[in-house]
VODRENRO-5344 format. One record per residue: residue in one letter; y, z, x of N, C-alpha, C in turn. Coordinates in steps of 0.001 Angstrom, whole numbers, plus 500000, padded with zeros to 6 digits. Last residue first. Layout:
N
AYZXYZXYZX...
This chain:
454
A237358684849315534238365685493314697237888685577313270S234474685570317689235211684661316794236167685449315888V234376686627320988234167687016319595235016686126318703P232801684858323735233985685341322967233643685614321516K230262686084325906230530685157324796231743685676323979A229486687974327690230618687139328037231037686189326911E227196689070326582228373689910326671229632689051326925A225351686963326878225673687430325518226968688241325520S225184686780329604225686685623328849226126686047327457E224025689169330206225373688910330687226023687755329912E221532688750329022222376689812328526223836689591328932K220527686647330555220690686460329108221653687508328549A220347687805333055221259686667332877221526686436331406E218333689654332590219689690139332872220712689031332663S216167687877332234216526688813331172217956689317331358L216055686588334665216336685799333470216799686703332327W215414688835336253216671688098336496217063687281335277L212939689494335223214037690453335119215375689750335314I211525687191335942211669687549334528212847688506334338R211737687382338717212326686219338029212547686530336546K210345689698339258211780689644339552212457688493338821R207788688814338523208416689930337791209945689913338004V207355686889340459207438686471339054208101687557338222L207280688547342709208306687504342604208482687042341160N205003690101342184206323690752342219207464689736342107I203076688143342476203247688822341175204634689469341100N203418687628345175203782686587344210203937687159342799S202426689982346258203811689602346508204294688561345503R199789689829345453200626690917344926202119690612345133L199025687596346988198980687548345527199879688628344930R199306688609349568200140687471349163200176687344347644Y197341690543349564198748690974349637199699689830349245L195073688878349432195342689842348367196818690256348368E195224687464351813195217686722350551195596687646349384D195013689466353693196288688778353581196385687978352285A192335690226353559193342691089352927194682690389352767F190141689120354678190806688321353649191930689115352968S189156690980356351189547689711356964190253688802355973L188341693017354675189613693155355357190090691845355974P186934691859351550186817692168352988188190692173353657I187840693486348501187818692266349294187683692643350768S188032694397345214187462694785346504187263693508347329I190691694887342977189830693911343648189342694477344981Q192536696513341832191143696995341805190182696030342508N194898695171341828194788696331342712193360696882342775V194421693368339776194419692877341155194251694023342135K194813695055337594193479694516337860193359693987339279E197561695543337855196605696669337846195196696185338179E198611692999337612198767693724338868197782694885338964I198022692435334943197444691614336012197476692370337333E199573694384333696198122694390333510197427693594334623A202099693522334479201639694858334867200116694964334756L202213691070333206202219691130334673201710692473335175R202327691941330553201174691150331009201072691158332536K204822693136330578203639693974330333202375693257330813L206319690854330951206369691922331957205171692865331820Q205729689585328598205226689003329834205301690005330989A207052691246326751205601691036326646205016690484327937P209751691026327557209051692317327693207530692160327625Y210065688195326940210200688714328291209514690077328464V209704687935324110208748687319325056208849687965326429T211839689194322800210467689695322578209490689170323623S214059687861323712214090689327323628212709689937323414R213531685167323407213469685766324731213415687288324696K213751683753321098212573684618321230212523685344322564A216024682179321230215945683158320133214805684146320323P215551680377323302216491681511323480216351682586322423P212010679654323699213328679371323083214242680577323243V210189679374326719210512680196325560211899679814325014D209396678066329016209439677280327781209904678072326562E209382679976331040210196678776331215210411678062329883I207607681887330194209017682268330297209929681064330488V205215680385330239205698681005328995207180681310329093Q204919679680332884205127678626331896205688679188330591E204461682228334035205652681440334388205961680363333353V201992682882332868203172683712332586204441682933332885T200411680922334081200568680939332620201802681740332216R200439681698336728201095680443336364201324680354334856L198908683987336567200303684078336969201074682823336571Q196419682983335926197077683893334984198580683968335261G196029681504338244196045680814336961196737681653335903Y195882683484340128197044682591340154197140681771338866W193469684621339834194610685304339188195887684467339240R191759683106341340191670682931339888192828683626339150Y192172683866344001192819682655343487192787682550341966V190592686152344387192058686249344428192687685072343699R188054685273344141188378686510343440189891686739343413S187994683150345874188086682852344437188412684095343630R187573684179348376188947683842347997189088683580346501V184771684412348281185618685598348443187038685305347957K183967681724347950183561682742346991184451683964347067W185027680470350218185509680090348884185186681156347856V183469681725352165184928681883352175185498681561350800Y180922680760351388181187682200351407182696682465351353L181255678068351793181019678558350433181293680049350329P181533677972354586182653677597353712182489678085352278P178821679057355271180089679751355612181284679302354771V176944677082354096177051678457353607178362679125354006I176912674683355475177515674717354145177804676149353708R175550675071357755176941674663357881177671674715356542S173042675630356872173760676699357564175232676358357761L172253673162355937172549674216354971173352675344355611P171730671781358311172904671416357498173267672470356465L169478673524359118170648673280359959171868672818359149I167463673435357225168271674651357316169544674409358121L166238670961357680166914671221356411167878672395356514A165138671195360183166074670094359956166848670279358653G163467673347359627164552673514360581165606672432360414L161670672117357934162558673136357378163737673410358310A160398670462359821161111669867358681162097670866358068V159274672389361514160250671432362051161082670832360920I157562673611359673158606674401360316159688673490360887V155813671528359056156683672058358007157836672839358618V154559671264361509155278670112360945156267670593359886W153372673759361817154450673362362720155246672180362181M151313674897360384152606674784359719153697674197360599R149030675099361925148950674323360681150335674017360112E149968676669364021149362675372364309149308674494363069F150818678975362719151812678117363367151242676734363680F148299679913361804149399679645360863150414678693361488N146884680301364152146433679277363211147532678907362227A148284682439365210148277681153365922147869680029364986L147658684359363267149051683982363494149133682636364201W144850684440363460145479684083362194146925683650362393F144341685211366165143850683937365633144638683514364398S147224686484367912146007686667367136145605685337366512M148362684861370943148545685429369611147186685707368985Y147717683707373322148747684742373352148980685409371996R145853681795372923145714682590374140146662683781374146Q146606680400370737145569681407370543145301682223371801L148404678539371749148920679672370981147886680781370851F146631676699373103147666677450373809148103678695373042P143115676889372175144461676319372093145496677257372684P140526677736374610141248677961373350142600677267373359G139354674999376745139387676374376284140187676517375001D139099672349377478140292673079377928140316674545377542K136519671496376598137130670955377817138224671856378365Y135885672782374291134906672828375370135486672343376692F138196672115372794137921673512373129136951673598374308K137907669362372466139042669869373234138803671312373666E135646669324370839135613668664372145136728669195373042A136621670589368561135548671211369336135500670634370747E138559668758367714138948670144368000137907670850368857P137063666357367209137978666458368356138369667889368713I133565666670366538134928666752366030135893667000367194V131208664361367645131749665713367806133203665713367371P128988662391365726130275662490366432130808663928366454I125552662819366370126628662966365383127947663126366121E123898662967368487124160661626367948125316661662366951T124274664934371377124301664867369920124656663464369463Y124613665523374116123280665621373492123311665605371970S127859667192374454126815666213374800125578666409373935A129796669081374320129911667952373394128878666865373674N128481672477374444129164671313374993129152670188373967P128178676086374963128057674852374175128826673712374835F126461675627378112126549675440376668127585676427376118E127170676396380686126635675040380454126687674658378979G127947679002381195128961678033380813128460676634380553Q125272679624383357126468680194382751127486679093382461K122530677394382584123380678134383495124588678684382732R119430677503380768120824677094380933121533677984381944F117004678529380042117086677084380296118523676603380505W117344681256379809116136680742380440116269679277380849G120899681648380455119648681877379730118468681276380464A124342682695380524123150682135381174121907682484380368G126606682157377692126017682867378828124831682135379434G127449680827375415128048680472376696127436681143377908H126711681371372836125823680498373613126336680199375020I128669683152371838127240683396371588126344682617372546T131173682118372619130789683494372962129280683698372888G131126679524371623131391679746373040130978681135373493A130729680046368913129670679367369678129862679578371172A133201681105368241132027681980368187130878681373368987Q134728678802368500134979679922369400133806680896369410V133563677288366437133539676780367811133766677919368802F134118678885364207132726678638364589132634678145366033L136953678781364211136254680063364346134803679866364789D137431676030363845137907676716365049137152678019365281I136319675734361293135733675008362418136156675672363732L138104677271359852136710677720359956136003677012361104A140370675671360114140392677027360668138979677578360811P139658673298358734139833673299360193139828674686360822H137101673478356264138470673835356646138596673903358170L135074670630355857135137672062356147136518672386356711D134766667957355481135847668596354735135890670114354935E132534667174356882133824666825357464134991667468356713R130068669720357192130692668676356383132088668419356959A128524670224360430129273670657359248129689669446358429V126236671441362817126729670302362049127379670817360771L125391672284365968125999672865364775126689671726364029T122219671627367502123650671361367299124105672061366032A119805672036369969120286672475368658121783672224368584T118037669397371612119073670441371598119438670791370156P114610668957372745115826668512372040116858669631372119A112694669032375645113516669830374738114602668997374074I109657669615377404110622668652376855111397669361375751L108812671427380404108857671269378951109840670151378582H106853672779382906107745671695382543107666671466381033Y106665675956384304106180675068383249107264674027382942N105698677598387274106744676864386554106097675947385524K103398680367386756103872679174387464105048678582386681P102720682528385213102291682554386624102726681327387419P105564683613383159104313682883383379103967682816384883L104750686652384666104545685782383504105761684892383298D104336688835386501104367687440386932103998686497385784R104734691366385787103383690837385548103269689364385934G107402691606386570106406692553387063104985692033386915L108744689619385172108637689505386623107554690420387177D108232687987382378107983689337382887107755689229384388V109490685487382007109132686326380857108956687772381291I109838684374384524111033684593383692110739685509382512G107715683695386204108124685090386143109286685380385212R108831680407386782107774681400387001108374682807386975P110938678887384304110653679385385657109522680417385690L110574676054382582110433677492382335110025678120383659V112764673360382664111696674072383365111740675545382979V113320670300380847113687671654381257112482672327381887H114560667233380039113507667870380815114007669235381273T115472666342376683115797666624378085114612667326378733L115803663906374082115038664945374771115539665120376199S117075661747373052117424663042372469116709664208373141P115974659511374298117285659995374742117672661373374187F112797659074375315113509659587374128114847660198374559R112083658160377839111662657387376662112437657780375413R113080660098379498113561658710379658113214657863378439S111724662333378684113185662346378524113770660952378705Y109119661598379432109457661750378003110976661678377800A109376661728382196109104660436381554109429660490380063E109719664445382562110800663537382940110605662166382299A107239665493381728108452665760380950109583664797381293Q104608665465382498105302664175382429106647664302381681T103688667997382182103902667528383554104630666189383601F104049670244380114104372668816380016104706668293381418D101666672560379608102604672142380643102820670633380534F101235674790376899100959673468377473102068673087378444L100298678142377183101401677208376934101080675889377625K097639680022375626098235679314376754099359678392376281I096124683028374816096986681947374326097714681338375517G094827685110376001094000684114375332094805682959374757P097384687546375439096182687108376171095371686110375343T100758686849374955099493687155374267098303686660375077Q103235686177375831102636687363376446101290687729375825L104066684029374374104089683883375829103397685052376534L104012685083371804102927684188372222102896683990373729M106442686610371773105130687240371606104013686362372155Q108462684730372100108348685848373032106949686478372971I107995683175369819107859682585371148107641683688372179L108599685010367809107238684480367906106985683846369271L111341685465368154110380686553368396108958686039368569A113447683244369909112611683488368732111533684517369061D114635682644372297115040683897371652114166684234370451P114023680154373237113097681240373597113461682576372956A114509677817370538115019678540371704114073679699372002S111950675491369511112840676626369294113370677141370617S109474674112368009110633673637368765111716674654368512F105925674518368224107244674992367841108280674130368550V102647673911367297103822673345367966105078673969367356L099362675140368030100540675027367148101731674587367973A095782674846367932097081674782368611098197674785367571D093562675378366370093397675287367823094722675318368574I093008677775363729093551676507364225093463676546365750R091610680082363578091387679104362513092118677781362764G091997682201365328091081681135365726090834680091364652E093857684111364954092563684337364308091550683242364643L096034683009366213095439684227366788094069684508366205L096506680889364447096136680622365842095444681833366460E097197682267362114096025681377362107095564681080363531V099567683520362949098401684340362555097127683494362601T101117681248363292100814682093364451099609682979364165A101325680374360668100630679527361643100253680330362878P102880682374359446101456682267359106100680681387360077T105328681734361015104670683043361045103204682966360618N105975678948360521105701679476361854104919680784361858E104144677335357811105355677852358441104981678639359690L101749674624358119102122676002357770103457676364358402Q100391672144358203101828672234357955102247673624357443K098154670466360441098437671548359502099960671687359366I096205667668361264097545668248361149097578669342360080K094006666789363338093942667498362061095237668312361894V094564663567364671094686665015364819094652665650363430D094534660983363961093587661373365015093567662881365229R096603660554362219095271660793361632094224661192362669P098731660017363926098672661325363245097293661626362653E097360658434366868097933658351365536097860659735364884L098008657975370361097338658653369262098084658407367952G099262657162372697098199656323372131097433656970371001N101399658555373461100134658910374115098958658162373516V103391657787371837103489657320373227102267657729374049S102503659112369479102504657646369542102579657137370979L102899661844369930101532661309369806101510659794370030I105684661885369881104971662261371106103546661716371083N106176661185367239106670660323368317105952660607369629N104996663383365979104433662046365752104900661067366821F106776665358366819105390665386367299104712664029367085L109123664649365423109115664672366882107691664610367425K108258664979362767108746663678363232108689663591364748P107544667787362817106583666724362474107006665346362971V110016669213363630108857669071364516107902667947364106G112106669807362042112223668576362820110994668281363639T111070670839358705111463671093360086111603669755360818G110098669972356288111513670316356360112000670639357757E107386669746356504108185668531356653109676668840356773P106121672624358356106407671848357149107301670646357446G104102672500361426105129673023360540105384672114359350V101993671745362900103300671202363318104431671693362422N098911672806364130099971673069363145101312672567363694V095864671200364602097184671480365188098203671689364069R092666670962365474093484671453364359094812671942364927M091541667936367156091869669368367089092691669686365845G091173665219367350090166665986366619090485667461366489K093009665060370263092258664279369282091136665120368670L094130666334372358094373666893371025093564666175369945Q093846665005374660092765665924374325092958666570372947T096185663716375089095104662918374476093924663796374072L097695665486376506097876665443375058096803664610374367Q095945667416378942096588666171378529096666666122377011T094896669952379088095702669485380224096433668183379914L093440672714377636094227671510377341095100671152378550K091266674559377100091559673998378424092309672671378310K090342675976374947090432674514374794090760673816376109S090529678650375400089188678043375490089237676524375425E093115679390374824092731679201376225091397678483376372R094729677682372223093747678704372596093199678379373986Y098186676828372695096800676516372324095896677653372784F101494675766372022100591676862372357099181676506371887L104067674032372898102724673723372408101791674828372910W107334673855372284106334674816372737104998674450372099V110002672100373229108794671940372420107728672844373031P113154673847373454111948673246374030110823673100372998E116143673426372705115014673901371886113718673281372413T119218674435374191118025673579374175116934674248373348F122295674917372376121242675377373286120080674389373209L124455673508371186124494674951371392123493675448372429S126725670794370961125366671263371246125413672721371680G129205670403368282128699670414369650127273670926369751L129839670127365739130679671069366467130182671236367894S129821666982364080129165667960364941130196668858365599V130003665995360651130587666077361988129849667158362776L129367663770357931128977664919358748129651664840360115G129373661766355936130529662643356119130207663901356904A127429659894355714127231661126354945128407662095355089D128232657985357517128261657642356093128148658886355215K127710659423359871129081659036359529129208658720358052A124933659627359783125754660842359786127186660531359382T124261656939359930123897657701358738124732658969358631Q125209656359362502125795655691361350125494656443360060Q123611658002364213125060658162364150125660657547362892D120583659388362773121324658443363607122813658549363313I118904662532363094119647661582362278120390660624363206S117518664084364908117139664179363495117795663113362629G118327664211367505117288663236367182116891663225365731S118811667762367630119152666416368078117980665479367808Q118730669802364698118145669408365978118545667989366350V121153671922363310120415670654363223119946670274364621F122412674511361353121796674156362634120956672899362438A125371673993359296123944674263359511123537673931360940I127683674400356575127432674185357995125987674600358281D127705674649353826128876674104354501128592673688355935V125842674385350874125785674628352314126962673920352987G125756673649348230126529674836348578126535675167350056S124569671418347130123696672435347732124436673729348039D126012669303346219125774670394345270124937671528345860P126070667337348150127316668067347861127126669250346924D123801666888350587123837667101349143125078667923348790M123901666942353258124211665651352632124243665746351114L123068669522353780124428669125354147124839667827353454R120415669369352919121361670218352195122804669848352523Q119338667672354832119320667269353424120314668090352611L119664669266357124120368667991356989120452667553355533N117886671360356538119314671634356700120143670369356537E115481669984356571115956670539355299117443670871355376Q115417669380359328115442668315358329115932668814356981S115414672007360608116456671008360825116538669964359720G113902674313358276114335673885359595115349672767359540L113453675642355955112285675313356767112690674865358159S115912678310355639115360676986355347114101676774356181P118273680727354393117078680342355158116574678971354735V121595681050354651120618680462353738119403680056354560L124059683531354955122952682809355588121974682326354533T127476683578354685126236683752353930125141682893354557V130033685176356209129089684080356416127799684405355670K133275685993355500131889686330355184131016685093355333I135930686804357540135187685699356947133741686127356724G137453688589358992137465688698357539136759687560356830F137050688455361637138237687767361136138298687776359609K134657689683362025135825690281362684137124689671362177A132840687963360911133233689124360112134458689814360714L132183686193362872133229685788361928133678686936361034S130193687745364252131377687222364933132501686883363958A128190688318362374128934689413363003130235688918363633V127333685697361784127804686596360713128675687695361304Y126430684853364252127622684209363685128199685059362550K124185686464364453125274686654365418126566686003364923K122573685429362467123047686804362338124208687088363289G121997682929363583122779683018362355123356684406362161F120291683573365649121661683162365977122562683219364746E118003684199364127118602685194365009120053684846365354E117486681763362807117765682969362026118475684015362894Y116995680093364974118092679789364056118477681026363259A114675681201366009115915681349366770117124681059365888S112767682893363367113123681746364209114408682033364979N112010684772361524111709685045362929112002683860363855E111823682349358944111784683759359325111325683897360770Q113551679225359612112458680050359101112596681502359564G117128678831359444115762678332359646114750679291359070T120167678244358103119552678635359381118161678014359537A123293677347356857121847677163356719121190677400358073L126029679174355827125362678627357010123864678543356763T128972679134353993127510679207353918126891678469355095V131808681289353807131212680029354241129692680214354272Q134818682734352600133352682721352623132865681341353020K137490682512352379136991683760352942135471683813353016P139012679434353395138254680240352442137703681485353134P142026679679355494140722679134355107140078679959354004S145410678991355314144402680042355188143078679460354720P147121676828355265146752677392356555145668678457356481D147823674481353451146698675409353308146274676008354643V149618672492352939149005672528354264147794673446354283L150238673144350264149762671806350617149040671813351961R151057675784350341149948675412349472149357674062349861Y153164675595352135152040676488352438150813676103351613A154899673938350728154297673457351970153076674279352337V155556675694348659154893674412348346154196673866349586Y156791677710350188155594678009349393154822676734349065C158954676344351284157943676954352169156653677211351407L160340675714348962159806674632349789158725675151350732A161024678307348164160177677470347296159552676330348079I162666679042350284161423679789350039160472678973349174V164752677205349909163966677162351149162629677877350968L165677678044347380165187676675347577164305676583348813I166507680628347971165413680434347009164818679042347156T168617679966349667167480680737350177166263680578349263M170296678695347901169722677927349005168515678639349603P170947680838346169170264679639345664169608678812346766G172165682731348141170963683000347343170250681757346850A174553682337349394173370681777350053172106681930349225T176317683539347475176552682196348014175276681565348549V175268686046346927175544685137345811175685683704346296I175175687033349532173936686891348762174134685909347619L177898687051350185176969686222350963175682685975350196D178877688885348363179314687490348276178390686562349052R177565691192349292177341690708347928177723689242347802L178599691572351814177191691204351675176913690624350298S181455690859353304180981691135351945179553690633351790F183110692439356030182134691453355556181628691848354173Q184700694439356830184995693125357390184153692023356757T185717696627354127184808696173355179185242694799355669F186414698977352061187174698132352971186299697780354173K184788700635350705185186699427349993185905698458350913F184481702842352203183382701884352257183709700603351506I186658704376351544186718703640352809185623702577352906K186121705772349272186817704508349138186797703695350418P182801707100348989184156707142349544184799705769349500M181141707288345869181171706637347183182601706695347731
């Protein structure tokens, strides 16, 4: 290496040695804080959906695709429906982290005691009562004695249907209740082995789409839908517009009034905040468009749910994405959002440390020069304390020692900004050498001037 590179204004090696321990301390503190704050969510989450060919199943697949963009694997767990999903969420050993739940399925206090939070309402789930055209069903009281499928107990429909029957003066025993899952129940209806079936689902479900276009199958018109919504706060009055299914064939041929609970996204309260953010943003994309029963931007929202909506979701529905996520990637914004407290604390720590490092750096560089003053002082003490009888041997030895010191000093690499320290040391070495020579010459002159005895 050319010698010129030895003469620099700055010594990186000394800076590393000086600031190294503090840098390691800061890195260690950052790592501990990173582990405690845990800005990175788990890479896998389990979502409980619904029955085969249900809207829950279809939307679940969309959440899988949406979160996969961020490296999160969403495992879908099929279920009978809302009630089974709730039971799994309340069971810590079920492995389910988040699920679709129908409004009216649980009261607020029970949800709070179970540690459940809502991410908001996603879409309406109208009650679809399909019946065979031959039954000419115009009032629910006509269901008495009919064979009606309401689905298994794990869905939210049996409880909801019993409430509907009760306000119409009917008891569950007045109707021949069947509890088949949706797909086999549809086959039974088409084959004529049951008279009616009840779904509660978004219109995206394939079975709903099919039954709305099947000849001989009719949809019940809840003409008293507004009254139902007043009696049951978890229900809303929605209208299926004429022609919405097929404008060319004018299906349906009129407006149908329906009653509808809403589907909500419910999670355990210990679900990682970053995953909650991802699900809320995915919900905005998946459910934010216009549909059969909603206007553009009407869903998702923080209404129509008995379970308390988590503040992060409520804020998102009101103000949109957090400030940082508007300008950064999700992961980078999430990191700063989770770590801002630590960053502020580290800033408060680094500020005083930054004031300590420069003096330490100066001391470190100068110490390479100053430590030779100890050697120089030792030489001075030796020549001052030497008895006259030993001066002839001590002085030459100390001169040799000075030469060795000077040779090593000349090999010191030091930044140019500290060169004056080096030259001052070399000057002092020379002063000590001159003193030894002067003492040596004074001794010789003294010996020559001494009179010779007779």
